[in-house]
C-alpha positions in Angstrom: -46.6 -40.9 -6.5 -45.1 -38.6 -8.8 -41.4 -37.8 -9.3 -42.0 -34.4 -9.8 -43.7 -34.1 -6.8 -41.3 -35.9 -4.7 -38.2 -33.9 -6.4 -40.0 -30.6 -5.5 -40.9 -31.9 -2.1 -37.1 -32.2 -1.2 -35.7 -29.2 -2.5 -38.4 -27.5 -0.1 -36.8 -29.1 3.0 -33.3 -28.3 2.2 -32.5 -25.1 4.1 -31.3 -22.5 1.0 -28.5 -19.9 2.9 -28.8 -17.4 0.2 -31.2 -14.5 0.1 -32.7 -12.6 -2.9 -31.2 -9.1 -2.8 -34.0 -6.7 -2.3 -35.6 -5.3 -5.4 -35.5 -1.6 -6.1 -38.0 0.7 -6.1 -39.5 0.9 -10.0 -39.1 4.2 -11.7 -42.1 6.2 -12.0 -42.6 9.0 -14.0 -44.0 12.6 -12.7 -45.5 12.9 -16.1 -47.4 9.7 -16.0 -50.5 11.5 -15.1 -50.1 14.5 -17.4 -49.8 11.8 -20.6 -52.7 9.9 -19.4 -55.0 13.1 -19.3 -53.2 14.1 -23.3 -53.8 10.9 -24.5 -57.8 10.8 -23.1 -58.1 14.0 -24.9 -57.0 13.1 -27.8 -58.8 9.8 -28.0 -62.1 11.6 -27.2 -61.8 13.9 -30.0 -61.7 11.3 -32.4 -64.5 9.1 -31.5 -66.8 9.7 -34.1 -66.6 8.6 -37.2 -63.9 11.0 -38.7 -62.9 14.1 -37.3 -65.8 15.8 -35.4 -66.2 18.6 -38.0 -66.0 18.1 -41.8 -66.2 20.8 -44.0 -69.3 20.0 -46.6 -68.3 19.6 -50.0 -69.6 21.9 -52.7 -72.0 20.5 -55.3 -70.2 22.4 -57.7 -67.1 20.6 -57.0 -67.9 16.9 -58.5 -65.7 14.4 -59.6 -64.8 14.1 -63.0 -63.5 11.7 -65.1 -59.4 10.9 -65.5 -59.2 13.9 -62.6 -57.4 11.8 -60.6 -54.8 10.4 -63.2 -51.4 11.6 -63.0 -50.6 13.8 -65.6 -47.1 12.9 -67.3 -44.6 15.7 -68.9 -44.6 16.2 -72.1 -42.8 13.9 -74.4 -39.3 15.2 -75.8 -37.1 13.7 -78.5 -34.1 12.0 -77.5 -31.0 13.5 -78.9 -28.2 11.3 -79.1 -25.5 13.9 -80.0 -26.2 15.2 -76.3 -23.4 15.5 -73.6 -22.9 12.6 -71.5 -21.4 12.0 -68.2 -17.9 11.5 -67.9 -16.5 7.7 -68.5 -15.5 5.3 -65.6 -11.8 5.1 -65.3 -10.0 2.2 -66.2 -8.5 -0.2 -64.0 -5.1 0.5 -65.6 -5.7 4.0 -64.8 -3.6 5.1 -61.8 -4.1 8.4 -59.6 -1.5 11.2 -59.6 0.8 10.6 -56.5 3.7 12.4 -55.1 2.5 15.8 -55.6 3.4 17.7 -52.6 2.7 21.4 -51.4 5.7 23.8 -50.3 3.2 25.7 -48.0 4.0 25.3 -44.4 0.5 25.0 -43.1 1.4 25.6 -39.1 3.3 28.5 -39.5 0.5 29.7 -41.6 -2.2 28.9 -38.8 -0.2 30.6 -36.3 0.3 33.5 -38.2 -3.0 33.8 -39.0 -4.3 33.1 -35.0 -1.4 35.9 -33.9 -2.5 38.7 -36.5 -6.3 37.8 -36.4 -8.6 40.0 -34.0 -10.0 38.1 -31.1 -13.8 37.6 -31.1 -15.3 39.2 -28.6 -17.8 37.0 -26.3 -21.5 38.1 -26.4 -22.8 40.0 -23.4 -24.9 38.0 -21.3 -26.9 38.0 -17.8 -27.6 35.1 -15.4 -30.7 35.6 -13.5 -31.2 32.6 -11.4 -29.3 30.5 -9.5 -29.7 27.4 -12.1 -27.4 29.4 -14.3 -30.0 30.4 -17.0 -28.0 32.5 -19.7 -29.9 35.3 -21.4 -29.0 38.0 -23.8 -27.7 41.0 -22.3 -28.0 44.1 -25.2 -31.8 42.8 -25.3 -32.6 42.7 -21.5 -33.1 46.7 -21.1 -30.4 46.6 -18.2 -27.7 48.1 -21.1 -28.2 52.0 -20.9 -28.8 52.6 -24.6 -31.3 55.2 -24.4 -29.2 58.1 -22.3 -26.2 57.4 -24.9 -28.2 58.8 -27.8 -27.6 62.1 -29.2 -31.1 63.5 -29.0 -31.1 62.6 -25.3 -32.4 65.0 -23.1 -33.2 67.6 -25.9 -36.7 68.8 -25.5 -38.8 67.5 -28.7 -40.2 69.3 -31.7 -43.7 68.8 -30.7 -43.4 70.3 -27.2 -41.2 73.3 -28.2 -44.1 74.1 -31.0 -47.1 73.5 -28.0 -45.1 76.0 -25.7 -44.7 78.2 -28.3 -48.1 78.0 -29.0 -49.3 78.4 -25.1 -47.2 81.5 -25.0 -48.4 83.0 -27.8 -52.5 82.2 -26.6 -51.0 83.6 -23.3 -50.0 86.7 -24.8 -53.1 87.4 -27.1 -54.9 87.0 -23.6 -52.8 89.5 -22.1 -54.0 92.0 -24.9 -57.4 91.1 -24.8 -57.1 92.0 -21.1 -55.5 95.3 -21.7 -57.9 96.2 -24.1 -60.9 95.5 -21.9 -59.4 97.4 -19.0 -58.9 100.3 -21.3 -62.1 100.0 -22.0 -63.2 100.2 -18.5 -61.1 103.4 -18.1 -58.6 101.2 -15.5 -55.1 102.5 -15.1 -52.1 100.1 -14.5 -49.6 101.7 -11.8 -46.2 102.0 -12.7 -43.3 99.9 -10.8 -42.1 102.9 -9.1 -45.9 104.4 -8.2 -46.5 100.6 -6.6 -43.0 100.8 -4.9 -44.2 104.3 -3.4 -47.4 103.3 -2.4 -46.1 100.4 -0.8 -43.6 102.2 1.4 -46.2 104.3 2.3 -48.2 101.7 3.5 -45.5 100.2 5.6 -44.9 103.7 6.8 -48.4 104.2 8.5 -48.4 101.0 9.6 -45.3 101.9 11.7 -46.7 105.0 13.0 -50.4 103.2 13.6 -48.0 100.5 15.5 -46.1 103.0 17.3 -49.2 104.4 18.6 -50.3 101.5 19.8 -47.3 100.5 21.8 -47.9 103.6 23.5 -51.1 102.6 25.2 -51.5 102.2 28.8 -51.1 98.5 29.9 -54.4 98.2 31.7 -57.3 99.5 29.6 -59.9 100.3 32.5 -61.9 102.7 30.4 -64.2 102.4 27.7 -62.7 105.1 25.6 -59.3 103.0 26.1 -61.0 100.0 24.8 -62.2 101.7 21.9 -59.1 103.1 20.8 -57.3 100.2 21.2 -59.9 98.2 18.8 -59.8 100.9 16.5 -55.5 100.7 16.3 -56.1 97.0 16.2 -58.2 97.3 13.2 -56.0 100.0 11.2 -53.0 97.6 11.6 -55.1 94.6 10.3 -56.5 96.6 7.4 -52.8 97.9 6.8 -51.1 94.4 6.8 -53.9 93.2 4.4 -53.2 95.9 1.8 -49.2 95.5 2.2 -49.9 91.6 1.4 -52.3 92.5 -1.5 -49.4 94.7 -2.7 -46.4 92.8 -2.7 -48.6 89.2 -3.9 -49.3 91.5 -7.1 -47.1 92.7 -9.1 -49.7 94.4 -11.8 -51.9 96.6 -10.2 -54.9 98.6 -11.9 -56.8 101.6 -10.7 -59.9 103.2 -11.8 -59.5 106.4 -13.4 -61.2 109.1 -11.6 
């Protein structure tokens, strides 16, 4: 019997108290599938002999003799009198030592810090709970445009357009006036319009007063006709008063 087999069988019979610690789970990247897909894409793009699309060379650009040889710079004559680099110091040369400055760097730095203007921090804003910072000036949150000198001022092109509209309206009014004059129409003045309006109101009051004096019971045909007539007159007067109050410019035909 082989001794190695005997030794192995003996160790297997001995009870072992030691237990192997549990192995922690292996780390697995969350980008594993993404990387695999990217590698597949790269490999599939180069599966052909060379790139998939190669520009065909032109027949005119054929290879010429000595075209790939490197061109050397032009020859220059060497001049022994040209200035050379400084010589290397000798072993016996020692650097200059013992030179000290009388400047107090501590006081100078302290004075520079005290007298210097403090640097303002760059304005930022945070828009996420993770603390991502962004520039505040280019974010649109600072009211820059309302602080401009020309903010709230009507632009020049709008003023020009308003003037053109006003001029067009005046030309249209003049055209209407000329047409009305040709059609023998007369425009009522403000005093005449006000007098006509007051007369209509006075007539309405008289008709209304007469309507109020009617009997409560309309038991005959003449009373019914009279009531309808007064209602019609009041309605017509109310319509005329509304027209006169609504339109400030009134034209009437000349007789």
